[in-house]
Residue frames as qw, qx, qy, qz and C-alpha x, y, z in Angstrom:
[[0.441, 0.323, 0.767, -0.337, -2.94, 11.61, 3.74],
 [0.136, 0.037, -0.610, -0.780, -4.98, 11.10, 0.59],
 [0.592, 0.232, 0.440, -0.634, -8.72, 10.90, -0.02],
 [0.156, 0.105, -0.864, -0.466, -9.98, 7.99, -2.10],
 [0.375, -0.384, -0.773, -0.337, -13.67, 7.37, -2.59],
 [0.457, -0.710, -0.104, -0.525, -14.52, 9.60, 0.34],
 [0.858, -0.466, -0.109, 0.187, -12.16, 7.73, 2.70],
 [0.035, 0.909, -0.401, 0.109, -8.95, 9.16, 4.09],
 [0.974, -0.024, -0.095, 0.207, -5.82, 7.05, 3.96],
 [0.334, -0.794, 0.452, 0.232, -2.29, 7.32, 5.27],
 [0.846, 0.500, -0.181, 0.025, 0.18, 6.29, 2.59],
 [0.577, -0.626, 0.482, 0.204, 3.33, 4.47, 3.61],
 [0.708, 0.648, -0.267, -0.088, 5.88, 4.08, 0.81],
 [0.634, -0.488, 0.568, 0.194, 8.61, 1.45, 0.73],
 [0.363, -0.135, 0.737, 0.553, 10.60, 1.23, -2.44],
 [0.206, -0.029, -0.584, -0.784, 8.17, 0.58, -5.25],
 [0.313, -0.457, -0.831, -0.051, 5.25, -0.28, -2.95],
 [0.205, -0.303, 0.165, -0.916, 2.62, 2.00, -1.40],
 [0.235, -0.347, -0.889, 0.183, 0.39, 0.88, 1.44],
 [0.275, -0.432, -0.144, -0.847, -2.94, 2.68, 2.02],
 [0.338, -0.259, -0.815, 0.393, -3.99, 2.42, 5.66],
 [0.261, -0.737, -0.420, -0.461, -7.17, 3.95, 7.07],
 [0.149, -0.641, 0.335, -0.675, -7.24, 6.25, 10.09],
 [0.816, -0.423, 0.093, -0.384, -8.77, 3.59, 12.29],
 [0.982, -0.064, -0.025, 0.175, -5.80, 1.23, 11.77],
 [0.452, 0.716, -0.294, 0.444, -2.84, 3.61, 11.41],
 [0.422, -0.735, 0.382, -0.368, -2.34, 3.61, 15.21],
 [0.917, -0.224, 0.330, -0.030, -1.46, -0.09, 15.07],
 [0.821, 0.470, 0.016, 0.323, 1.33, 0.44, 12.53],
 [0.423, -0.738, 0.265, 0.454, 4.97, 1.34, 13.04],
 [0.664, 0.739, -0.043, -0.106, 6.00, 2.45, 9.60],
 [0.127, 0.781, -0.610, 0.045, 9.73, 2.21, 10.43],
 [0.288, -0.380, 0.857, -0.196, 9.71, -1.20, 12.12],
 [0.781, 0.206, 0.462, -0.366, 6.83, -3.23, 10.75],
 [0.397, -0.099, 0.788, 0.460, 7.46, -5.76, 7.98],
 [0.276, 0.092, -0.495, -0.819, 5.87, -5.54, 4.54],
 [0.312, -0.287, -0.893, -0.153, 3.58, -8.41, 5.53],
 [0.129, -0.509, -0.610, 0.593, 2.26, -6.48, 8.56],
 [0.126, 0.360, -0.088, -0.920, 1.72, -3.36, 6.42],
 [0.291, -0.056, -0.746, -0.597, -0.19, -5.47, 3.87],
 [0.271, -0.404, -0.863, 0.140, -2.38, -6.89, 6.62],
 [0.087, -0.550, -0.422, 0.715, -3.24, -3.43, 7.89],
 [0.029, 0.237, -0.359, -0.902, -3.86, -1.97, 4.48],
 [0.637, 0.474, 0.337, -0.506, -7.16, -1.50, 2.59],
 [0.834, 0.536, 0.102, 0.080, -5.14, -1.80, -0.60],
 [0.555, -0.526, 0.390, 0.513, -1.54, -1.90, -1.85],
 [0.602, 0.786, -0.083, -0.118, -0.08, -0.43, -5.03],
 [0.701, -0.352, 0.455, 0.422, 3.06, -2.03, -6.51],
 [0.365, 0.789, -0.314, -0.381, 5.12, -0.58, -9.35],
 [0.858, -0.008, 0.473, 0.202, 6.17, -3.34, -11.73],
 [0.108, 0.731, -0.448, -0.504, 8.99, -2.56, -14.10],
 [0.910, 0.399, 0.022, -0.115, 9.17, -4.42, -17.38],
 [0.805, -0.249, 0.323, 0.432, 12.32, -6.35, -18.17],
 [0.515, 0.522, 0.301, 0.610, 12.56, -4.31, -21.34],
 [0.330, -0.427, -0.250, 0.804, 14.03, -1.04, -20.07],
 [0.032, -0.075, -0.334, -0.939, 12.32, 0.89, -22.86],
 [0.342, -0.531, -0.712, -0.308, 8.88, -0.27, -21.73],
 [0.275, -0.548, 0.153, -0.775, 6.83, 1.81, -19.30],
 [0.100, -0.023, -0.886, 0.451, 6.46, 0.55, -15.75],
 [0.463, -0.439, -0.488, -0.596, 2.89, -0.15, -14.54],
 [0.285, -0.266, 0.595, -0.703, 1.14, 0.23, -11.20],
 [0.505, -0.224, -0.803, -0.224, -0.81, -2.78, -9.92],
 [0.413, -0.377, 0.338, -0.757, -3.39, -2.47, -7.18],
 [0.528, -0.160, -0.832, -0.052, -4.36, -5.38, -4.94],
 [0.611, -0.675, -0.193, -0.366, -6.57, -5.70, -1.86],
 [0.030, -0.529, 0.702, -0.476, -4.86, -5.59, 1.47],
 [0.330, -0.084, -0.934, 0.111, -5.37, -8.55, 3.74],
 [0.167, 0.141, 0.513, -0.830, -7.61, -6.53, 6.07],
 [0.576, 0.202, -0.130, -0.782, -10.38, -6.67, 3.48],
 [0.582, 0.118, -0.768, -0.240, -10.13, -10.46, 3.16],
 [0.056, 0.040, -0.857, 0.511, -10.78, -11.17, 6.83]]
């Protein structure tokens, strides 16, 4: 778990993507079986590591809102 802005989040990592899910929603998640779409829907926000096509360039993290915040 990590604390961000006073909130506690469970972090589920799949490849180059990290899903940040609050305590109140983690019970509805099966980290091993749920699809990436389900994890995005249950997340407050999602971090994705984007690698540049130029292998010498540094990869960058992008943060986007999870679907839960759009409802």
